[in-house]
GUKEBA-329751 format. One record per residue (C-alpha): x negated, y negated, z; residue number from 0; residue in one letter. Coordinates in steps of 0.5 Angstrom, whole numbers, plus 500, padded with zeros to 3 digits. Example, Ala and Ser with C-alpha at 12.3 -4.5 7.8 and 13.67 -1.06 7.14 Angstrom:
% residues 2
((475,509,516),0,"A")
((473,502,514),1,"S")
END
This chain:
% residues 771
((786,721,891),0,"M")
((793,723,895),1,"F")
((795,716,895),2,"R")
((794,715,888),3,"T")
((798,722,886),4,"V")
((804,719,891),5,"L")
((804,712,888),6,"A")
((804,716,881),7,"S")
((810,720,883),8,"I")
((814,714,886),9,"A")
((813,710,879),10,"S")
((815,716,875),11,"V")
((821,717,880),12,"F")
((823,710,880),13,"H")
((822,709,872),14,"G")
((816,704,873),15,"K")
((810,707,870),16,"R")
((806,702,867),17,"K")
((804,703,859),18,"R")
((797,703,858),19,"A")
((795,697,854),20,"A")
((794,698,846),21,"G")
((798,705,846),22,"K")
((805,705,843),23,"K")
((810,705,848),24,"P")
((814,712,850),25,"K")
((821,713,850),26,"R")
((823,712,858),27,"P")
((824,719,861),28,"N")
((831,718,863),29,"T")
((832,725,866),30,"K")
((826,726,871),31,"P")
((824,733,872),32,"D")
((826,733,880),33,"Y")
((823,740,881),34,"D")
((816,739,879),35,"S")
((816,732,882),36,"Y")
((818,735,889),37,"L")
((812,740,888),38,"K")
((807,735,888),39,"V")
((811,730,893),40,"A")
((810,736,898),41,"I")
((803,737,897),42,"L")
((802,730,898),43,"A")
((806,730,904),44,"S")
((802,735,907),45,"V")
((795,732,905),46,"A")
((797,725,908),47,"S")
((799,729,915),48,"K")
((807,727,914),49,"A")
((806,720,913),50,"H")
((813,717,913),51,"P")
((812,714,906),52,"K")
((810,721,903),53,"S")
((816,724,907),54,"V")
((820,719,905),55,"G")
((818,721,898),56,"A")
((820,728,899),57,"V")
((827,726,902),58,"A")
((829,722,896),59,"D")
((827,728,891),60,"I")
((831,732,895),61,"Y")
((837,727,895),62,"A")
((837,727,888),63,"A")
((837,734,887),64,"L")
((844,734,891),65,"G")
((841,737,898),66,"L")
((842,732,903),67,"P")
((841,737,909),68,"F")
((834,739,906),69,"K")
((833,731,906),70,"S")
((835,731,913),71,"I")
((831,737,915),72,"E")
((825,733,912),73,"C")
((826,727,915),74,"L")
((827,729,922),75,"E")
((820,732,922),76,"Q")
((817,725,923),77,"I")
((817,724,931),78,"P")
((823,719,933),79,"V")
((818,714,936),80,"E")
((814,714,929),81,"S")
((820,713,925),82,"R")
((820,706,921),83,"P")
((827,702,919),84,"A")
((827,705,912),85,"D")
((826,712,915),86,"I")
((832,711,919),87,"W")
((836,708,913),88,"L")
((834,714,909),89,"R")
((837,719,915),90,"L")
((843,715,915),91,"A")
((845,716,908),92,"V")
((843,723,908),93,"A")
((848,724,914),94,"F")
((853,720,910),95,"S")
((852,725,904),96,"K")
((853,731,908),97,"A")
((859,728,911),98,"G")
((857,727,918),99,"D")
((859,720,920),100,"S")
((857,721,928),101,"E")
((850,722,926),102,"R")
((850,717,921),103,"C")
((852,712,926),104,"E")
((847,714,931),105,"Q")
((842,713,925),106,"S")
((844,706,924),107,"I")
((844,704,931),108,"G")
((836,705,931),109,"K")
((835,701,925),110,"I")
((832,694,926),111,"D")
((835,690,920),112,"A")
((830,685,920),113,"S")
((825,690,918),114,"R")
((829,692,911),115,"L")
((828,689,904),116,"T")
((833,686,901),117,"G")
((836,692,897),118,"G")
((835,696,903),119,"Q")
((839,691,907),120,"A")
((845,692,902),121,"I")
((845,699,903),122,"K")
((845,698,911),123,"F")
((851,694,910),124,"H")
((855,698,905),125,"V")
((854,704,910),126,"L")
((857,700,916),127,"Q")
((863,699,912),128,"C")
((864,706,909),129,"Q")
((864,708,917),130,"L")
((869,703,918),131,"L")
((873,706,912),132,"A")
((872,713,914),133,"D")
((876,711,921),134,"R")
((881,707,917),135,"G")
((879,700,920),136,"D")
((880,696,914),137,"F")
((881,690,918),138,"D")
((874,691,922),139,"G")
((871,691,915),140,"I")
((873,684,913),141,"L")
((871,682,920),142,"S")
((864,685,919),143,"Y")
((863,682,912),144,"L")
((866,675,915),145,"G")
((860,674,919),146,"A")
((856,673,913),147,"F")
((854,666,912),148,"E")
((852,667,905),149,"R")
((856,669,899),150,"A")
((856,677,899),151,"L")
((852,681,894),152,"P")
((856,685,889),153,"F")
((856,691,893),154,"E")
((859,688,899),155,"L")
((864,684,895),156,"E")
((866,691,893),157,"Q")
((867,693,900),158,"Q")
((871,687,902),159,"R")
((876,688,896),160,"L")
((877,695,897),161,"E")
((879,694,904),162,"A")
((883,688,902),163,"I")
((887,693,897),164,"A")
((887,698,902),165,"S")
((891,694,907),166,"L")
((896,693,901),167,"G")
((894,686,899),168,"Q")
((893,688,892),169,"L")
((894,681,889),170,"D")
((889,678,893),171,"E")
((884,684,891),172,"A")
((886,683,884),173,"S")
((884,676,884),174,"A")
((878,677,887),175,"G")
((876,683,882),176,"Y")
((878,678,876),177,"R")
((874,672,879),178,"S")
((867,676,880),179,"L")
((867,680,873),180,"I")
((865,674,869),181,"E")
((859,672,874),182,"K")
((852,672,871),183,"R")
((848,678,873),184,"G")
((854,683,875),185,"I")
((852,690,875),186,"K")
((855,695,872),187,"L")
((857,699,878),188,"G")
((862,693,880),189,"F")
((865,693,873),190,"V")
((867,700,874),191,"K")
((870,699,881),192,"A")
((874,693,878),193,"A")
((876,698,872),194,"I")
((878,703,877),195,"N")
((882,698,882),196,"H")
((886,696,876),197,"F")
((887,703,874),198,"H")
((889,705,881),199,"R")
((895,700,881),200,"I")
((897,702,874),201,"N")
((895,695,871),202,"D")
((892,699,865),203,"H")
((892,693,860),204,"K")
((887,690,865),205,"T")
((883,696,866),206,"A")
((883,697,858),207,"L")
((881,690,857),208,"A")
((875,690,862),209,"M")
((873,697,859),210,"T")
((872,694,852),211,"M")
((869,688,855),212,"E")
((864,692,859),213,"A")
((862,697,853),214,"Q")
((860,691,849),215,"L")
((855,689,855),216,"R")
((853,696,856),217,"W")
((854,700,849),218,"P")
((850,706,851),219,"K")
((854,708,858),220,"D")
((857,714,856),221,"L")
((861,714,863),222,"S")
((865,707,860),223,"L")
((867,711,854),224,"Q")
((870,717,859),225,"A")
((873,711,862),226,"T")
((876,709,856),227,"L")
((879,716,854),228,"C")
((882,716,861),229,"R")
((886,710,861),230,"I")
((888,711,854),231,"Y")
((891,718,856),232,"W")
((894,715,862),233,"S")
((898,710,858),234,"M")
((900,715,853),235,"G")
((897,712,847),236,"N")
((895,719,844),237,"S")
((892,716,837),238,"T")
((887,712,841),239,"D")
((886,717,846),240,"F")
((884,722,841),241,"V")
((879,717,837),242,"D")
((876,715,844),243,"S")
((874,722,845),244,"V")
((871,723,838),245,"K")
((867,717,840),246,"K")
((865,720,846),247,"A")
((863,727,843),248,"L")
((858,723,839),249,"C")
((854,720,844),250,"F")
((847,723,843),251,"R")
((845,722,850),252,"S")
((849,728,853),253,"M")
((856,730,854),254,"V")
((859,730,861),255,"S")
((864,734,864),256,"G")
((869,728,864),257,"P")
((868,728,857),258,"V")
((869,735,856),259,"M")
((875,735,860),260,"N")
((878,730,856),261,"H")
((876,733,849),262,"A")
((880,740,851),263,"L")
((886,736,852),264,"K")
((885,732,846),265,"A")
((884,738,841),266,"R")
((891,740,843),267,"K")
((894,734,840),268,"L")
((889,734,834),269,"D")
((885,741,832),270,"P")
((880,737,829),271,"S")
((877,735,835),272,"V")
((874,742,835),273,"D")
((869,740,830),274,"D")
((866,735,835),275,"F")
((866,739,841),276,"I")
((862,744,837),277,"N")
((857,739,834),278,"A")
((856,736,841),279,"A")
((855,743,844),280,"I")
((850,744,838),281,"E")
((846,738,841),282,"R")
((846,741,848),283,"V")
((843,747,845),284,"E")
((837,743,842),285,"V")
((836,739,848),286,"A")
((836,744,853),287,"T")
((832,749,849),288,"K")
((826,752,853),289,"N")
((828,747,858),290,"R")
((829,748,866),291,"T")
((829,741,868),292,"A")
((835,739,873),293,"F")
((839,735,869),294,"W")
((840,741,864),295,"S")
((845,744,869),296,"L")
((850,738,867),297,"D")
((850,741,860),298,"Y")
((851,748,863),299,"A")
((857,746,867),300,"H")
((860,742,861),301,"T")
((859,747,856),302,"V")
((862,752,861),303,"L")
((868,748,861),304,"L")
((868,749,853),305,"A")
((868,756,854),306,"G")
((861,757,852),307,"R")
((859,762,858),308,"R")
((853,765,854),309,"D")
((850,758,854),310,"L")
((852,756,861),311,"A")
((849,762,864),312,"E")
((842,762,860),313,"D")
((841,755,862),314,"I")
((842,756,869),315,"A")
((838,763,870),316,"I")
((832,759,866),317,"R")
((833,754,871),318,"Y")
((832,758,877),319,"I")
((827,763,874),320,"Q")
((823,756,873),321,"G")
((823,755,880),322,"G")
((829,750,881),323,"G")
((833,749,887),324,"I")
((839,745,886),325,"A")
((845,749,888),326,"P")
((849,747,882),327,"L")
((845,752,878),328,"A")
((848,758,882),329,"R")
((855,754,882),330,"Y")
((855,755,875),331,"V")
((853,762,875),332,"L")
((859,763,880),333,"A")
((863,760,875),334,"L")
((861,765,870),335,"C")
((862,771,874),336,"N")
((869,769,876),337,"L")
((870,768,868),338,"A")
((868,775,867),339,"D")
((872,778,873),340,"G")
((866,780,877),341,"E")
((868,777,884),342,"F")
((863,780,889),343,"R")
((858,777,885),344,"A")
((861,770,885),345,"A")
((862,771,892),346,"L")
((855,772,893),347,"T")
((853,766,889),348,"E")
((858,762,892),349,"L")
((855,764,899),350,"K")
((848,762,897),351,"E")
((851,755,894),352,"V")
((854,753,901),353,"L")
((848,755,905),354,"Q")
((845,749,902),355,"V")
((851,745,900),356,"A")
((856,746,905),357,"P")
((860,740,903),358,"Y")
((861,742,896),359,"L")
((868,742,895),360,"D")
((869,745,888),361,"A")
((865,751,891),362,"A")
((871,753,897),363,"Y")
((876,752,891),364,"H")
((872,757,887),365,"Q")
((872,762,893),366,"L")
((880,761,894),367,"Y")
((880,763,886),368,"T")
((876,769,888),369,"A")
((880,771,894),370,"A")
((887,771,890),371,"A")
((884,775,884),372,"A")
((880,780,889),373,"S")
((884,782,895),374,"E")
((878,787,898),375,"D")
((874,781,899),376,"I")
((879,776,902),377,"V")
((877,777,909),378,"S")
((870,775,908),379,"E")
((872,769,903),380,"I")
((877,767,909),381,"A")
((871,767,914),382,"D")
((867,762,909),383,"V")
((873,757,908),384,"I")
((874,757,915),385,"R")
((867,755,916),386,"S")
((868,749,912),387,"R")
((871,745,918),388,"R")
((865,747,923),389,"G")
((860,746,917),390,"N")
((862,739,914),391,"V")
((863,734,919),392,"P")
((868,730,915),393,"R")
((873,735,916),394,"F")
((873,734,923),395,"R")
((875,726,922),396,"Q")
((881,723,924),397,"V")
((884,716,923),398,"D")
((887,711,928),399,"S")
((893,715,928),400,"H")
((890,722,930),401,"G")
((891,725,923),402,"R")
((886,729,920),403,"T")
((883,725,914),404,"L")
((881,730,910),405,"H")
((885,736,908),406,"Q")
((882,743,907),407,"N")
((887,745,901),408,"P")
((884,752,900),409,"D")
((885,754,907),410,"L")
((892,753,906),411,"I")
((894,759,903),412,"A")
((889,763,907),413,"L")
((893,760,913),414,"H")
((900,763,910),415,"Y")
((897,770,909),416,"I")
((895,770,916),417,"N")
((901,768,918),418,"G")
((899,762,921),419,"E")
((905,758,918),420,"F")
((904,751,923),421,"E")
((896,751,921),422,"S")
((897,752,914),423,"G")
((903,746,914),424,"L")
((899,742,918),425,"R")
((893,742,913),426,"E")
((898,741,907),427,"K")
((901,735,910),428,"V")
((895,731,912),429,"N")
((894,728,905),430,"R")
((892,721,902),431,"R")
((899,720,900),432,"A")
((901,720,907),433,"L")
((896,716,909),434,"N")
((898,711,904),435,"S")
((905,710,907),436,"L")
((901,709,914),437,"T")
((898,703,911),438,"Y")
((904,700,907),439,"L")
((909,702,912),440,"S")
((905,702,919),441,"P")
((912,702,923),442,"R")
((914,708,920),443,"N")
((908,712,922),444,"R")
((907,715,929),445,"P")
((901,714,933),446,"P")
((901,722,934),447,"G")
((899,727,930),448,"L")
((906,730,927),449,"D")
((913,726,926),450,"F")
((918,728,932),451,"D")
((924,730,928),452,"L")
((927,734,934),453,"S")
((931,728,938),454,"W")
((933,724,931),455,"G")
((934,717,931),456,"G")
((938,711,927),457,"E")
((936,713,920),458,"S")
((931,718,916),459,"L")
((928,717,909),460,"F")
((926,724,906),461,"L")
((921,724,900),462,"I")
((920,730,896),463,"A")
((913,731,895),464,"D")
((913,738,892),465,"D")
((915,741,885),466,"G")
((922,742,883),467,"V")
((922,749,885),468,"S")
((919,748,892),469,"D")
((925,742,893),470,"E")
((930,747,892),471,"V")
((927,752,897),472,"R")
((926,747,902),473,"W")
((933,744,901),474,"A")
((935,750,906),475,"Q")
((932,746,912),476,"H")
((936,739,910),477,"L")
((942,741,915),478,"N")
((938,742,921),479,"R")
((935,735,921),480,"F")
((941,731,917),481,"A")
((946,731,923),482,"P")
((941,728,928),483,"R")
((941,721,924),484,"F")
((946,716,923),485,"G")
((944,715,916),486,"R")
((940,720,912),487,"V")
((937,718,905),488,"E")
((932,722,900),489,"A")
((929,722,894),490,"T")
((930,728,889),491,"C")
((929,731,882),492,"E")
((934,727,877),493,"P")
((936,734,874),494,"R")
((938,736,882),495,"L")
((942,730,883),496,"L")
((949,732,882),497,"G")
((947,739,886),498,"I")
((944,735,892),499,"M")
((950,730,893),500,"Q")
((955,736,892),501,"R")
((951,740,897),502,"S")
((950,735,902),503,"F")
((955,730,902),504,"P")
((952,726,908),505,"D")
((946,725,905),506,"I")
((945,719,900),507,"K")
((940,722,894),508,"F")
((935,717,890),509,"H")
((934,720,883),510,"A")
((926,719,882),511,"V")
((921,723,877),512,"N")
((915,725,880),513,"R")
((909,724,876),514,"I")
((904,730,875),515,"W")
((898,730,871),516,"G")
((901,733,865),517,"E")
((905,727,864),518,"S")
((901,721,864),519,"P")
((905,717,859),520,"K")
((911,716,864),521,"R")
((906,713,869),522,"F")
((906,706,866),523,"T")
((914,706,865),524,"D")
((916,708,872),525,"L")
((910,706,876),526,"R")
((908,699,875),527,"E")
((912,696,881),528,"D")
((908,701,886),529,"V")
((902,699,889),530,"P")
((899,705,891),531,"S")
((896,711,886),532,"W")
((898,716,891),533,"E")
((905,714,893),534,"L")
((906,713,885),535,"A")
((906,720,884),536,"H")
((913,721,889),537,"Y")
((916,714,889),538,"L")
((918,709,884),539,"D")
((919,701,886),540,"G")
((926,702,888),541,"K")
((925,707,892),542,"A")
((919,704,895),543,"L")
((923,698,897),544,"C")
((928,702,901),545,"T")
((923,705,906),546,"L")
((923,698,909),547,"K")
((930,699,912),548,"E")
((929,706,915),549,"F")
((927,708,922),550,"E")
((923,714,920),551,"K")
((920,716,913),552,"V")
((917,723,912),553,"V")
((915,727,907),554,"F")
((919,734,905),555,"T")
((913,738,908),556,"N")
((913,734,914),557,"E")
((920,736,915),558,"M")
((918,744,914),559,"V")
((913,743,919),560,"L")
((918,740,924),561,"A")
((922,747,923),562,"T")
((916,751,924),563,"V")
((914,748,930),564,"K")
((922,748,933),565,"E")
((923,756,931),566,"R")
((916,758,931),567,"G")
((917,761,924),568,"T")
((917,760,917),569,"L")
((922,766,915),570,"I")
((929,763,913),571,"P")
((935,764,916),572,"D")
((938,770,913),573,"Q")
((945,769,914),574,"T")
((949,771,908),575,"P")
((951,766,903),576,"G")
((947,760,900),577,"G")
((946,753,901),578,"Y")
((947,749,894),579,"L")
((954,749,891),580,"L")
((954,750,884),581,"P")
((960,746,880),582,"D")
((966,750,881),583,"P")
((969,749,874),584,"S")
((962,751,871),585,"L")
((962,757,875),586,"R")
((969,759,873),587,"H")
((967,758,865),588,"S")
((961,761,865),589,"W")
((963,767,870),590,"G")
((969,768,865),591,"E")
((963,769,859),592,"E")
((959,773,863),593,"I")
((964,778,865),594,"S")
((967,779,858),595,"R")
((960,781,856),596,"K")
((958,785,862),597,"A")
((965,789,862),598,"C")
((964,791,869),599,"G")
((957,793,869),600,"R")
((952,790,874),601,"K")
((949,783,872),602,"R")
((942,782,872),603,"I")
((938,776,871),604,"G")
((931,776,869),605,"V")
((925,772,868),606,"L")
((918,773,867),607,"W")
((914,766,867),608,"R")
((914,759,869),609,"S")
((914,754,864),610,"S")
((907,752,865),611,"V")
((902,758,865),612,"V")
((895,757,865),613,"D")
((889,761,868),614,"R")
((890,760,875),615,"K")
((898,761,875),616,"R")
((898,766,870),617,"G")
((896,772,875),618,"R")
((903,771,878),619,"F")
((907,772,871),620,"Y")
((908,778,867),621,"F")
((910,780,860),622,"Q")
((917,782,857),623,"L")
((915,789,856),624,"E")
((915,790,863),625,"S")
((922,789,864),626,"L")
((923,796,861),627,"R")
((925,800,867),628,"P")
((931,795,868),629,"L")
((933,795,861),630,"M")
((933,803,861),631,"E")
((938,803,867),632,"M")
((945,805,866),633,"A")
((951,801,868),634,"G")
((947,794,868),635,"C")
((947,788,863),636,"E")
((941,784,863),637,"L")
((941,776,862),638,"Y")
((935,772,860),639,"S")
((934,766,865),640,"L")
((927,764,863),641,"Q")
((927,757,862),642,"H")
((923,754,856),643,"A")
((923,761,852),644,"A")
((919,761,846),645,"K")
((922,763,839),646,"P")
((919,770,839),647,"E")
((921,771,846),648,"E")
((928,770,845),649,"I")
((928,774,839),650,"E")
((925,780,843),651,"W")
((930,779,848),652,"C")
((936,780,843),653,"L")
((932,786,839),654,"A")
((932,789,846),655,"N")
((939,788,849),656,"G")
((938,782,853),657,"I")
((943,777,853),658,"N")
((941,770,851),659,"I")
((946,764,854),660,"L")
((947,758,850),661,"D")
((945,753,855),662,"V")
((938,749,856),663,"D")
((935,753,862),664,"L")
((930,747,863),665,"F")
((934,741,863),666,"E")
((941,743,865),667,"D")
((940,745,873),668,"F")
((948,745,874),669,"E")
((948,750,868),670,"G")
((943,754,872),671,"I")
((946,754,878),672,"A")
((953,756,875),673,"A")
((950,762,871),674,"I")
((945,764,877),675,"A")
((951,764,882),676,"S")
((955,769,877),677,"E")
((949,774,877),678,"M")
((949,781,882),679,"D")
((941,780,883),680,"V")
((936,776,879),681,"V")
((929,779,878),682,"V")
((923,775,877),683,"G")
((917,771,879),684,"P")
((918,765,884),685,"S")
((920,759,879),686,"T")
((926,754,878),687,"L")
((931,759,876),688,"P")
((930,765,881),689,"L")
((929,759,887),690,"E")
((936,757,884),691,"M")
((939,763,884),692,"A")
((937,765,892),693,"A")
((939,758,894),694,"A")
((946,759,891),695,"V")
((947,766,895),696,"G")
((945,771,889),697,"T")
((940,776,892),698,"P")
((933,775,888),699,"A")
((927,780,888),700,"I")
((920,778,887),701,"I")
((915,783,884),702,"P")
((909,782,888),703,"G")
((904,783,882),704,"V")
((898,781,886),705,"N")
((895,780,893),706,"F")
((897,773,894),707,"E")
((904,773,892),708,"T")
((905,779,897),709,"V")
((900,776,902),710,"G")
((903,769,902),711,"I")
((911,771,902),712,"R")
((910,777,907),713,"L")
((904,777,911),714,"H")
((902,783,914),715,"K")
((907,788,917),716,"G")
((913,782,916),717,"A")
((917,787,912),718,"G")
((921,786,905),719,"A")
((925,779,906),720,"A")
((921,773,903),721,"C")
((919,768,909),722,"R")
((919,762,904),723,"H")
((926,763,900),724,"T")
((932,765,903),725,"K")
((936,771,900),726,"N")
((930,773,897),727,"S")
((926,780,897),728,"F")
((919,782,895),729,"V")
((917,788,892),730,"A")
((910,791,893),731,"C")
((906,796,889),732,"D")
((907,803,893),733,"P")
((900,804,892),734,"Q")
((898,798,896),735,"G")
((893,792,894),736,"Y")
((886,795,897),737,"S")
((884,797,890),738,"D")
((880,792,886),739,"P")
((880,796,880),740,"D")
((887,797,880),741,"A")
((890,794,873),742,"D")
((896,789,874),743,"Q")
((900,792,868),744,"V")
((900,799,872),745,"D")
((901,796,878),746,"R")
((907,792,875),747,"L")
((910,798,872),748,"N")
((910,801,879),749,"R")
((913,795,882),750,"V")
((919,795,877),751,"M")
((920,802,877),752,"L")
((921,801,885),753,"R")
((926,795,883),754,"I")
((930,799,879),755,"A")
((931,804,884),756,"D")
((933,798,889),757,"E")
((938,796,884),758,"I")
((941,802,883),759,"R")
((943,803,890),760,"T")
((944,796,892),761,"A")
((939,796,897),762,"R")
((936,790,896),763,"Y")
((930,789,900),764,"G")
((932,795,905),765,"S")
((926,800,902),766,"G")
((921,795,901),767,"L")
((915,793,906),768,"S")
((909,789,907),769,"G")
((902,791,905),770,"Y")
END
């Protein structure tokens, strides 16, 4: 009987249930109810006394639910001596999903490949290739696959081509993808891999043609439609992008998270996209009504992206109440709690998620979001994020050069908050772009963990890899290392070219636009000659060719790390004066105009936000009304240094006596530097105008409006001087940052009153202290 039940489960799980003769064929169940199958499979396993086949069926369902650790726990119940080859293979796959390469390799070593079926053998060889890729041994992959006497199946051919591409042989890899894409029997997964390859190397025309051809062959595949949206977005083709998003939203099967992300971008270009989003959500509500199946959680996450917290929470709660165990349900509830500002409840849910799914990267990021917004639970959150290194084996992996392969990005800021400068920077420099540089220019990367810049050398090339505000800030370290090398060149933001060349005449600068996610339309224009998706964010083809001439090539953050290792701190040298030189003639002309308006009064530059404000960044900024304590000071004249100011903000400033200068504060960096140098003090959050003011030697005061600002820039007991930006000070709330109910507006008012007192007495930073 139990064998019959087990066979029935297997047939449903694999979509192979036979239709009864003479009955109308039922529509295939493309969204299995894994939770229900799991209960039956566990009963069958118990009844069979943990027969390997029945245990394997349970493990397969755990894997489908996103629980590789449960799958491992299940499979390890089978005695080692009783494990057949397919059980060892399942264990290897589960260890791989859990990020444990070492135990994956041990399991593979136990497998007698001759006992595997054709499909199992392919999975076995793919795992072997992935283990080699994890170590960065791409030559090893080619050697391993080269031993096959017959033509490789598509899955292994994909591994071979990816290895070739990783070795920088992009033309050969592209030719391989093109030749195989037309073959009969090609699988959709391989086609998607080919499309992704051409998208990564910025050959969007080929990726577009392949996607359209694939849609003709697989018209019901929503992921292909999402890929089409992504390609149009990267090409900057806004009309076709919006049309493709609308089409994706009309798919009746489901609306995926990637599609919804594209839809949120598209509705900024075309408001009518909202109608398609609403119609899609209505279908979601109908499809999930009275259903608690695992697959409905995808819907919950998707509608949460669209702002439907009520529907997302309802689906997740019904899933849990119905006995579902997938961690995604509690993850959705955590996101709902974060949206409502219920940080303690979010922490509780995320802890439960990470107990069963410690490999879930998104959960750690959400933990950091909660820490930044609610300082009373930060130490508890920090402990959980630190545990990632121990609980997820892939975060302990290093490549052949000794560098950590996987970055723990949400730990970086927490390292800074705890004064662990070197640890935080090391996390930051272990990035994919750095590893891409290793493969493209092997001789430029050392065998050790860090680049040694202490002894200098013949030549050095620096790649700017942060935002433009960071670039201005980190320029303070250039004079430490440049004299140690005979030849030094560096990339820089084009708007900074004149300032950088004037300030550091011994360094040759290359103006290179960095590409961020907000500006994909520039990608194809500037990066067709850069063969690496990661490096294309920081280099153009001309700069990439220049790298071959240099003995040492490093990213800016590696230079900052070298500074910390030499000095033992990130706190800048606080000797008077700046390190960037404004244009003398511009400074003179702006100085005359500013002095004429000030008439001997103290000149205060003010700003209140970045040019980009979203939910995450918004907590660092504030409203114009918060400037009132500064506006009410006698003997002071205020000047707006806000770049990308909105018309209504300009109108408010003019109506309240804040001067608006005739300069483009977003594009004209020379003008910003000249104006900032004529201020007595600048007040505002850390954005380009404030960083520029500090860089030219003007005292800058940063209102510490939240725990993250104060923690990262001061550290406990570090005093008022900012440890990142020279000539800057952080003003803290005198009532402290331990009250989770404190309103940021009230806190900012108190901070601004304190700043006003500092400015009156010219005691910038002397009365301020860390929390």
